[in-house]
DOTORKE-561455 format. One record per residue (C-alpha): x, y, z. Coordinates in pm, whole numbers, plus 50000, padded with zeros to 5 digits. Example, Ala and Ser with C-alpha at 12.3 -4.5 7.8 and 13.67 -1.06 7.14 Angstrom:
BEGIN
512304955050780513674989450714
***
This chain:
BEGIN
500005000050000501395034049899500975061750154501065099350074504565114050115505105133150438505275171050408508745185350463507895199250806507005164150922510135148050782511795149051124510205133351430513035143951659513895176051836517095171452034517325196052324520525210252175518695218651854515855234552048518395257752209520425263551892517635270251640514415278051826512745293951521512925261751320512105240751625508855258351699507675254651339508255217151364506325216051691503495236051536503285213551230502875182251441500405199551672498335210251373498295174951231497325161051570494465185751619493155183351265493515145651267491595142651595488845165151462488555145651136488485112651328485545126351527483815136351201484355101551058482995085851373479855106851352479475095750991479515059551106482825052050934484605045451267483015021651515482965019351892483895053952007486805078051987488635098252248490335130352146493505148252244492195182552149493775206552397496535182552501498835188852203500875215252385502145187752615502245156252410503805168752086506845186752235507505157652470507305131652193509625152151971512145157152253512275120252347514915097752194512835074051982515865051351932516085041952299513345057152515510155040252637506635054452637503015045652692500495071652578497045076552726493705083852555494845119352483498075109552310497155108451940499765135051860502395115052045501585083551850501985102951525505395116051625506725083851776506335059751485504195049751191502535069250913499275087850965497655061650744498775034450985497045052551269493925059051063493815022350968493785014851339490765037551390488945022951090489754987751218490384977250860492524950150704495684971350739495154979551106498434976151302496584954551557494844933951285491634951951393491784933751727492174964851937490084996051937491095030551827493715045752059494465012152225497545005952019501215012652028504364999951867506054975652109508984970551870509675007851903509025006752282505675024452254503485002852477499814998152389497495009852661494754990652833491755007952986493075000753335495345030853291497235028153618498464993853515500495008353229502985027353445504764996753576505204982853224507085014553134509185011353449510124975553365511004981753003513005012753095514954992553351515534965953086517024992252857519305004553133520374968953217521344965552851523524996652874521165020252690520595055052838516815053152812514195074752977510665062153029507525083152992504315072053166501075091753134497975091353350495155115153428494155134253737491485108053803493805078953740496265092953991494035078654265494595042454161496755019654370498845008654071500145043854030501215047054391502825012554379504775021454066505955055354190507335038454499508945010554295510555034854051512025055254334513205024354519514965010454210516085045054092514485041653751514725070753503511005074353440509105106953394505585102553528503215127653372499835136153523497645149953244495495171753467492555184553264490505187153584487995160253491487945122353523485185115753269482535137453439484005139553790485825172353861488995173554065487025190054347485275156354393488465135954354490875152254597490925174654899490535211454805493555228454654495495195954618498605200354405499265165854269502925171554189503665175954560503005138954608506435132954458508085141754790506375112054953508245088954715511605105954747511535120354396511445155054246508165169754129507095200053933504045215453768503705229453415500795248253263500995235952904498265259652786500245292152817503395290652604504235259652398507835270152340508395275352712506785241552783509215225452540512175241652716510975229453055510405194252925513815193552756515545202553082513545176453273514335148953023518035156253024518125157153404516405123353435518635108653167521735119353356520645112353714518605080453654516095092953908512335093953849510435126553818506735135053861505275162453642501785176153688500925189953345497925212753347496225207153018492815207652851490155183652734488225203552476485925176152348484845157152657485905122752769484905105652443482645110752143479555100352336480215125152619477455151552632479485173852869476245184053040478075182353372480095213653290479175246253459477705274153246480495290953050483105265453161483615251552812484125286852675486865291252931488565259752808488625271552449489925305652556492955287652704493505265452398497295265852339497185259351963495585292051846497825311852081500895293551953499865299851593499355336851663502895338951803504265322451489502265345451263503875374951438507315360251365506905343251028503905360950878500355349350814501095337850458503725313050580501385297950840498475296750595500675277950348501765253250616498175247150721497015242050363499785217150287499155197350605495375197250558495675184450202498015156950318495635146650598492735144150352494855123850113495695099850398492015096550491491185088150128493845060850123492725045350450489045046350360489845025250055491364997050261489024966750278487464953450595489394926450787488734890150712486764872850987489344845151023488704827151351491594803051295494064831551251492854848151570493124815951768496624810051632497754843851766496574839552124500014825452206503394835952070504894808951844506654780152016510234788452097513244767452007514854749052299517514769352472521084755552461521044741952815524124725052956523384688153030523754693353405523414679953662524484647953486524514627253804521174624153985520744643454309518264632154571516024662754616512594673154729510384696354521511674728254682515294718054627514554707754268513084742054192516044758754362518364737854145516434748553836516644785153935520394782053988520784765953648518794793653480520694821753654524024805153571523364798053206520954825653099522254861353139518854876253053517244859453356516384875653686514224866453984512024889754184509494886354462508744893954822511334881755073513204860654816516584876654886518374871655216515444852555365515174828855069511424831755016508474822355232509204785455166512994789155131512864779554763515224807954664517594802254954521204810954870520474826354529521084862354635524494853754775525414834654460524134858754194523804893154351521004917954403520634930454043519454895653944517804883054266515954910254452513174916554697510184936654585507834958354788504424945054885503014956854555502044926554349500384945854069503204970654004505894944154041504114921353797503684949953551507364957853594508144921553507505944924653198507974954753086511224935853136509884906452936508854928652646512464939152594514364906252593514704898552962513034867553103511934874553460510734848653709508374863153968507624844954291504394851954474504514844454846501244825554813499124820054506496254837354687498074870554649497974867754271494524883554285496314916354358497944913454014494984898953825494784927953579498464926153494498424888453444495074881853278494264914053091497724927053012500434900352989498084873252865496654894552583499804912052462500624888752174497054887452046496614925152042500094936551945502164906751829504654911852112505884881752310505894883352691508184855552818507924854353195507224828753465504884833453761505754809554045502684803554262502964783654588499464769254597497084744854759496004734655108496494707455362498884727455580496384745955804497034780155651493404791155611491464808555338494044834155229497034810955196495604778255066493534783554754493714766354418493274793954160493874773853843490344776653704490144813353803493294822653613493004799053318489544811053227491444839653061493114832652725496834837152666498234820452976500074787452989500284767053307502274737853447501554719353772504304694053859503874667554125507414653054154510904667954201512044658153850508904672553696509324704353901512864708553767511764701353411508724723953437510814753853541513124750153241510214744953001508314774553141511374796953134512124792052765508514796452653507734829552482504464833752670503504841153029503564807753211502114800553553504034774653751501784760854023503874746754309501884728054571503164738654911502544704455067504874688854810507834711854873509314688655135507264656955109509924631355021512904631654792513604616154453516474616254202516734647853990519094651653693519294667853353516554653653134516904659652761513164653452730512224680952975509714694752725507594663752769506264681653078503754698252844502004664452801500264641753052502194613453209500654579053252501334565653603499174534253618497684511653351494254496453387491044488953205488154499253430488334537353408490524566853312491494588553611492984623353552494524644753823497454667853898499454683854178499164670354530496194649154427498494627454214499894610454522496464604654672495264590754338498204566754321497444553854669493744550654588494454532654261496774508054435494104501254700491384495454442493614471454251494494451954566491084451154734488654451754440490814439954148489784471953970492564487953770492694523353640494514542553370495964570353589497274602353429499174631353586497964660253370501054681953445500184708953187496874726853251497214750452955497424743152675495674709652723497094680652526494574652852579495304628752295496684600952516493854605552764491284604652485492694571652360492484557952713488894569852756487834553752430489214520952565487934522652924484664541052863484684556053212486084589653328487144601453673488524636353730490154645154063491374679754162491884699654480490054730954371486404736054450483964715154251481734742854113483484760153824486554739353906489124728953648487724693853642484544707053482486564718153180488204684053151484884665953174483294689052918486094685652665486304648052692482624639552708481484662452427483974644752202483694609052331480164606952471479234576452258482164557352413481064563252773479684534652982478844556453281478414592553382481744610053455482804612953818484204645453957485994645254291486964679154431486924701154738483744715154886482304748054762483584767155063486304791855151489234771055274488624765255648491434768755899491284741456165492954709056049489774689156118487734712955903490314714255624490414676255625486654676155566487014702555295489644685955075489754652354898491574625355095492624590255005489674575255193487164599355040488514592454690488154554954741484664559554885483494581154595484894557354333483424526054493480014542854526480234553054161481224517554063478204503654245
***
């Protein structure tokens, strides 16, 4: 597809601070040209939406150009990191891509950069370190922090730019990330786009009276400042240039409260009937673009500015004509399903060690795997609460800090969401982080980052997010409701996540290596009761990738029993009892991989036995076993000789007292009782 050639004033997307100081007359014309394209483009997008040519809705950056355009021009697009908000259309135009690319995104046509899978402004350019936003705006800041840190770890003098609104500044993610950035001394400029409204809610209903948001910076040990971007665009550019250079040199974060405008409401559907009489007129009176143009007319003459406007307007219309001619996207379900996960990665060149078996329990096997990864893979790092000197809540990371140092093994604050988003940012740039959660229960604090952000990245942007979430999970240890849950069905209801659940030391070692080298976010469920329940030989296994398929543990002909995790050992004991006491033998499978499911061997078994038993520790209602039963029975119903049997925990919060927890969870005796009743 041939796009209209950029006008000369748009040929450069960069404005180095030195050039701004050396040739301000040329610099301000470049700023004006991009501001004009941003404003006119936003207005035309709104027109096209009202004509029904753009679907969904549109949000506009009208009034925000005096901030976003100078900042985007001043940033170093070859190394810096950014994530624009709803008001950042002008920044997207400057950062990368042709106007036609951005219009194609709005039209959601066949040439859309997101393959029409994401709406309107929800796009970026991950390859150019422009991170696509999600509507949970606070969650984007930590991604910027992580990717910026990744750049610095790679020796690149990057600065990160993270935008959020006055309303969004109340979210916990933002406070978590500001603290994390200060703690790690990350060179990120956090920009509050304060247009005094969060949708329809004014700042007077968001904060205490006369709150100056930039003063919050002091609470995080960082510098803060305020800019009114509606007064003098050239002065704003000078202030931003100085701030960027300072952060680049000091590697310290900075909080900027940028007073700006929202001239067209929250989005196209916004009636703005919440504004006070005359308030909108006041906004337009402060509009920085007409004032900036008037200053340039005084310097360069009206004829010069009129000629610039005419050339830019004609180019914009030519781009709209090109994008309108692009066909609609093909409704290809297979292609969409194929892009949920990043393509399978090639095996990493692991050293065949340890060659001699070591007698280890599950915790030691995972520790061995972590040591192997840190030793052989320079892009690896491990983060989590208390994993450093203490060695983790279950001592799984014991000794790793001493062996590999704090840059690669480090404690995080109690901020699961920001730390997970930080890990996502690292993973987007070539690092492969492993994040330990103290207990799987705490993953709910990071649910947005895991399920809506990391898990969807490849589908909506084509970017791989290779990271591992280690989740100590399960009950049986008298830890109560907030430290004992099985969250497999909760998490895996969301597409884009892979999951492994080993039950033996060798499988735990293999699972960590397989999860680490995968190009997708992988959840590694580690049952806490298995950490130190017996030892077994662990050594290098060239077939470690077999962990992605079920393992057959017993052979029989009466029924097919599927389970995983701690329940594997109960199932083995129950199967042995049934064989000895009832002469009933079972095909017993350790599922091992919960996502993606590879059920071919189990299907062959079910066709032969005709009976299905599913055992899992999670609650029965909406439990993972329901998915297994549904998949297998809808495909093999004619082969069944009996109704499937599901054995699971009760539909209760996990009770605390050992007697109550014993009644709550499956046990060997209860498994045998349920199966014999079902047999009868």
